[in-house]
C-alpha positions in Angstrom: 92.1 98.5 129.4 90.6 101.1 128.4 92.5 102.5 125.9 93.0 99.5 124.0 88.7 99.2 123.9 88.6 102.8 122.5 90.9 101.0 119.7 94.2 102.3 120.2 96.5 99.5 119.3 98.2 99.0 123.0 98.9 95.4 124.1 96.2 95.3 126.9 96.2 91.3 127.2 100.0 91.2 128.1 99.4 94.0 131.0 96.8 91.9 132.4 98.9 88.7 132.3 101.1 90.4 133.9 99.3 92.0 136.5 97.4 88.4 137.1 101.2 87.1 137.1 102.1 89.8 140.0 98.8 89.3 142.1 99.5 85.3 142.8 101.8 86.6 145.8 99.4 89.2 146.7 95.3 88.5 146.6 94.1 92.1 147.1 96.2 92.9 144.2 95.2 90.4 142.2 91.2 91.6 142.9 91.9 95.3 142.6 93.3 94.7 139.3 90.8 92.4 138.5 88.1 95.3 139.4 89.8 97.6 137.5 89.9 96.0 134.3 86.7 94.9 134.3 85.7 98.8 134.9 88.1 99.9 132.3 86.4 97.4 130.0 83.3 97.8 130.7 83.7 102.3 130.1 85.4 101.3 127.2 82.5 99.2 125.9 79.8 101.7 127.1 81.6 104.8 124.7 81.4 102.1 121.9 77.7 101.6 122.7 76.8 105.2 122.9 78.8 106.2 119.8 76.9 103.3 118.1 73.6 104.1 119.4 73.6 107.9 118.6 75.6 108.0 115.5 75.3 104.7 114.4 76.7 104.4 110.2 78.8 107.5 110.8 81.1 105.8 113.4 81.3 102.5 111.2 82.8 104.9 108.3 84.7 107.0 110.4 86.3 103.1 112.0 86.4 101.8 108.1 88.3 105.0 106.7 91.7 103.4 108.0 91.1 100.2 105.9 92.0 99.4 102.6 88.6 99.2 101.3 86.5 101.3 103.5 83.2 100.9 101.9 83.4 97.2 101.3 83.9 97.3 105.3 81.0 99.1 106.1 78.7 97.2 103.5 80.7 93.6 105.4 80.3 95.0 108.5 76.6 95.8 108.1 75.8 92.3 106.7 77.2 90.8 109.7 75.5 92.7 111.9 71.7 92.0 110.4 73.1 88.4 110.0 74.0 87.7 113.8 73.2 90.2 115.7 73.8 91.1 119.0 76.2 87.2 118.7 78.5 88.8 116.3 79.4 91.5 118.9 79.7 89.2 121.6 82.2 86.9 119.6 84.0 89.7 118.8 85.3 90.7 122.1 87.1 87.4 121.7 88.5 87.0 118.6 91.8 89.9 118.5 92.0 92.4 116.2 87.5 92.4 115.6 86.4 93.9 118.8 87.0 97.4 117.7 
């Protein structure tokens, strides 16, 4: 979960689903897996929050450098954040590919 939250293209959802399936027979394992996934996700979000707060536009340009049109990526992302604010960040967490 932590690596996926940091932007590494890993199938974290599959791992979490497998952990949930394994936890059906063992409630302790299920609780442990849930807490571990939540902590890893929160740590990844905390790293991005700190980087965005401290470096802001530079972090966004770094992430958009990986796209086909970096300049329009930065402009579009800034426009979405200005229009939607925190709601854009919350909604992006539930849409695959937009979280990073």
